[in-house]
C-alpha positions in Angstrom: 49.5 127.7 110.3 51.3 130.7 110.9 55.1 130.2 110.9 56.8 131.7 113.8 60.3 132.7 114.6 62.5 133.2 117.9 63.6 136.9 118.6 65.2 138.7 121.4 63.0 141.4 122.7 63.3 144.4 124.9 60.2 144.6 126.9 61.6 148.0 128.9 64.7 149.8 129.5 67.0 148.4 132.1 65.9 144.9 131.7 67.2 142.1 129.8 65.9 140.9 126.6 63.7 138.1 126.0 63.4 135.3 123.7 60.0 135.4 122.3 58.6 133.5 120.1 56.4 135.5 117.6 55.2 135.4 114.0 57.3 135.4 110.9 56.6 138.4 109.0 55.3 138.9 105.8 57.2 140.9 103.2 55.5 144.0 101.3 55.8 144.2 98.2 59.0 146.7 97.8 60.1 144.3 100.6 62.3 140.8 101.2 62.4 138.5 104.2 65.9 138.0 105.3 66.8 135.0 107.1 69.6 136.2 109.4 72.6 134.8 110.0 74.4 137.0 112.0 73.9 140.5 113.6 76.9 142.6 115.1 76.5 144.5 118.4 77.9 147.9 118.7 79.6 149.1 121.6 77.0 152.0 122.0 74.0 149.2 122.3 74.2 148.8 126.0 73.8 152.7 126.5 70.7 152.5 124.0 68.6 150.2 126.1 70.0 151.4 129.5 70.5 154.8 129.3 68.5 156.1 126.6 66.2 158.8 128.3 69.4 160.6 129.6 71.5 160.4 126.8 69.1 161.6 123.7 65.8 162.7 125.3 64.6 163.9 121.7 65.7 160.7 119.7 63.2 158.2 120.2 63.4 154.5 120.7 60.7 151.6 118.6 57.7 151.2 120.7 58.5 148.1 123.4 58.4 145.1 123.0 60.9 145.8 120.7 63.4 143.6 118.1 66.6 145.3 118.2 69.7 144.4 116.7 71.7 147.3 114.2 73.9 145.0 111.7 72.4 142.1 110.2 73.5 139.8 107.5 72.0 137.0 106.0 70.2 135.0 103.4 67.0 136.1 101.2 64.1 133.8 102.1 61.4 135.4 100.4 60.8 138.9 97.7 57.9 141.0 97.4 56.2 141.0 94.1 57.7 144.2 93.2 61.2 143.6 94.1 63.4 143.5 90.9 67.1 142.9 91.4 67.4 140.7 94.6 66.5 136.6 94.4 65.8 134.5 97.3 69.1 132.3 98.3 71.3 136.1 97.7 73.7 136.9 100.8 73.0 140.2 101.8 74.0 142.8 104.5 70.8 144.8 105.5 71.8 148.4 106.1 69.6 149.8 109.1 69.0 153.3 107.4 65.5 153.5 106.6 63.6 157.1 105.5 60.4 158.1 103.9 61.8 157.6 100.1 59.8 160.0 98.7 60.8 163.8 100.1 63.6 165.9 98.3 66.4 164.5 100.2 65.1 160.8 99.4 65.1 161.5 95.7 68.2 163.1 95.3 69.6 159.8 97.2 70.3 161.4 100.3 68.6 159.5 102.7 70.3 160.0 105.5 69.2 163.8 105.4 65.5 162.6 105.3 63.2 164.0 108.2 62.6 160.5 108.9 66.1 159.1 109.2 65.9 155.7 111.5 68.4 153.3 112.0 66.2 150.1 112.3 66.8 148.0 115.4 68.3 150.7 116.8 67.3 154.3 117.4 65.9 157.3 115.2 67.7 160.7 115.2 64.1 162.0 113.9 60.8 162.8 116.4 58.8 161.6 113.5 61.1 157.9 113.5 58.4 156.0 115.2 56.5 155.9 111.6 59.6 154.3 110.4 59.5 151.8 113.3 55.8 150.6 112.7 56.9 150.0 108.9 59.9 148.0 109.9 59.7 146.9 113.3 62.1 143.8 113.3 66.0 144.0 113.9 68.6 141.3 113.6 68.4 139.8 116.9 65.6 137.8 115.4 66.0 134.7 112.9 63.6 136.7 110.3 63.3 140.3 109.4 61.8 142.3 106.9 64.0 145.2 104.9 63.2 147.3 101.7 64.8 146.3 98.4 67.0 149.7 98.4 68.9 149.0 102.2 70.7 145.6 100.7 74.1 145.4 100.0 74.8 142.0 98.0 77.8 139.7 99.3 80.5 138.2 97.9 81.3 134.6 98.7 84.4 135.5 100.4 82.8 137.5 102.9 81.4 136.0 105.7 78.3 137.2 107.6 80.2 137.4 110.7 82.5 139.8 108.7 79.7 141.5 107.6 78.2 142.1 110.8 80.7 144.9 111.2 79.4 146.8 108.4 77.8 149.5 110.3 81.1 150.8 111.8 82.9 149.8 108.5 80.4 151.9 106.6 80.3 154.9 108.7 84.0 155.2 108.5 83.9 155.0 104.9 81.2 157.4 104.6 83.6 159.7 106.7 86.4 159.1 104.0 84.2 159.9 101.3 82.9 163.0 102.8 86.8 164.1 103.6 87.4 163.4 99.5 90.2 160.9 100.6 92.0 159.4 97.9 95.5 157.9 96.5 98.5 160.0 97.7 97.1 161.8 100.5 97.5 162.2 104.2 95.2 162.1 107.0 94.9 162.0 110.4 92.7 159.8 112.3 91.9 160.8 115.7 90.9 157.6 117.8 92.5 155.4 115.6 92.4 152.4 117.8 88.7 152.4 118.3 85.9 150.5 116.1 85.5 153.6 114.1 89.4 154.5 114.0 90.7 151.2 113.0 87.9 150.9 110.0 89.2 153.9 108.7 92.8 152.8 109.0 92.1 149.9 106.7 89.9 151.5 104.5 92.1 154.4 104.1 95.0 151.8 103.6 92.6 150.2 100.7 91.8 153.4 99.0 95.6 154.6 98.6 96.4 157.0 101.3 100.2 157.5 101.2 100.4 158.4 105.1 97.7 157.8 107.9 98.7 159.5 111.2 96.6 158.7 114.4 96.1 159.1 118.0 94.9 157.2 120.9 95.7 156.0 124.5 96.6 152.2 124.5 99.9 151.9 123.1 99.6 148.0 122.8 96.6 148.5 120.4 98.7 151.3 118.4 101.4 149.1 118.0 98.9 146.5 116.3 97.6 149.4 114.4 100.9 150.2 112.9 102.1 146.8 112.3 99.3 146.8 109.7 101.6 149.3 107.4 104.9 150.2 109.1 105.9 152.4 106.6 102.6 154.0 105.9 101.4 154.6 109.4 102.3 156.7 112.4 101.0 157.2 115.9 101.2 159.5 118.9 99.7 158.7 122.2 97.6 161.2 123.5 98.8 163.7 126.2 102.3 163.3 124.6 102.2 166.6 123.1 99.9 168.8 120.5 98.6 166.6 118.1 98.0 169.6 115.6 101.6 170.3 116.1 102.9 166.9 115.8 100.9 166.5 112.3 102.6 169.9 111.0 105.7 168.6 112.0 104.7 165.0 110.2 104.3 166.9 106.8 106.9 169.1 106.6 104.5 172.0 107.8 102.0 171.3 105.3 99.0 169.9 107.5 97.5 166.7 106.4 94.8 167.1 103.9 91.9 165.7 106.3 91.1 164.9 109.8 88.6 162.2 110.8 87.5 162.7 114.3 87.0 159.2 115.5 86.7 160.0 119.0 84.5 158.3 121.8 81.4 160.1 123.3 83.2 160.6 126.6 86.3 162.7 125.0 87.2 166.3 125.7 86.4 169.0 123.4 90.3 170.0 123.7 91.2 166.8 121.9 89.2 167.8 118.7 90.3 171.2 118.8 94.0 170.7 119.1 93.8 168.1 116.0 91.7 170.3 114.0 94.8 172.7 113.8 96.5 170.0 112.0 95.0 170.4 108.9 96.4 172.1 106.0 94.9 175.0 104.1 91.8 174.2 102.4 91.6 170.7 104.1 88.5 169.0 105.8 87.8 168.0 109.3 85.0 165.2 109.2 82.9 164.5 112.6 81.9 160.9 113.0 82.7 159.9 116.5 81.7 162.1 119.6 82.8 164.5 122.3 81.3 164.6 126.1 81.1 168.8 125.4 80.4 171.5 122.9 83.5 172.3 121.0 84.2 175.9 120.5 85.3 176.7 117.1 86.9 179.6 115.8 85.3 180.2 112.8 87.6 183.3 111.7 90.2 180.4 111.3 87.7 178.0 109.6 87.1 181.1 107.1 90.8 182.2 106.5 92.3 178.7 106.3 89.2 177.6 104.2 88.6 174.6 106.1 85.6 172.9 105.9 84.2 171.3 109.6 81.6 168.4 108.2 79.5 166.0 110.1 78.9 162.4 108.8 76.3 160.0 109.8 76.1 156.6 108.4 76.6 155.9 104.8 74.4 155.0 101.9 74.0 151.6 100.5 75.4 152.3 97.2 78.9 152.9 99.4 78.1 149.4 101.4 78.4 147.9 98.4 81.5 149.5 97.2 83.1 148.3 100.6 81.4 144.8 99.5 83.0 144.7 96.0 86.5 145.6 97.7 86.5 142.8 99.8 85.5 141.0 96.6 88.4 141.9 94.9 91.0 141.9 97.9 91.6 145.6 98.3 90.4 145.6 101.7 91.2 142.7 104.1 88.8 142.3 107.2 90.7 139.0 108.4 91.7 141.6 111.6 88.5 141.2 113.0 88.7 139.1 116.0 85.2 137.3 116.6 83.4 136.9 119.7 80.2 135.0 118.7 77.4 134.2 120.6 74.1 132.2 120.2 70.6 134.4 120.0 69.6 133.2 123.6 73.2 134.8 124.9 72.7 138.0 123.8 72.3 139.8 127.1 75.8 138.4 128.2 77.2 139.5 124.2 76.0 143.0 125.1 77.1 143.7 128.5 80.4 141.9 127.9 81.3 144.3 124.7 82.9 146.7 127.2 85.8 144.1 127.2 86.5 144.5 123.8 90.4 144.4 122.4 89.8 148.2 121.1 88.3 148.1 117.2 89.9 144.6 116.6 87.2 142.7 118.3 83.7 141.9 116.9 80.9 140.8 118.7 78.3 139.1 117.0 74.9 137.3 117.8 73.7 134.2 115.7 70.3 133.0 115.5 69.4 129.8 114.9 69.1 128.0 111.9 65.5 127.3 110.9 65.1 123.7 110.2 64.2 124.5 106.5 67.5 126.2 106.2 69.9 122.9 108.2 
């Protein structure tokens, strides 16, 4: 008898997902089967399933019916015959980053630079991404999913599945900090500090030993909560109260911050980015990990004269995910700030539509599939 599972599948854009009973997949030799215990919902999920052709017409979604779910965590239920470092029963986060594994970028460890780069359970940034979706058609909105061994992050016992469901945004912020070469004693500016990426970047920057974190935002209550994390190390300014770049220079004695993390939302004006860039020191870095609503005019002569680097950052590596898990294990990274809003799988549509009411980067929307009888 074929084993079956429950999965929430999208059959067409602008339609709610339906709960379908489908066969449990069989892992290939280098893959594992994960029994999903929790899957985080990213704020952009509603745009992906409702507005995709308008927003990103050249970046494909998986063929319908499709199982979405970007940030799954769970327990390894089965391993392929060629899997060497993972065993049944391991608690894991499944990074959705998929790539071909054999091109020059993949062989050098830079999977996000692969032409087939695809976020499983979400979308692809490549026209060729459907090849990856065909290989890995299961996202986290299901009881089981297959994943390559290279995508797994082993979770310590003090990291819950619900917390691991935030690893996508935590890791994206961590990857940006790594690209900024963040380290102890530095000063940074986080544009959009109250959002999902901004709060994550703040917590990680504190754990990485930065001496000062400056931040911008529009919600004073949320900014006060951010500052309360480390009042002696965090200062904030409301957007619109003056030039962010000039303020950052004043806060650093005219020197400027070591780097800027641009974690703004997709509808932010370009002028906000340009202003914050001017707050970086000579030889500093500006790492873009959010988005803006229009093209950003960049003074390349200023970049040249000041030797400032402008860096685009997308996602993170499984190795960086493991570093974050180890930071949680040792207590260096505290994720207790996350306010979990947990929904059973049958309420996935409600969860996706309700995420717009989240409390900034503090809210953590999570879908929990039913646990199969064998695991109860």
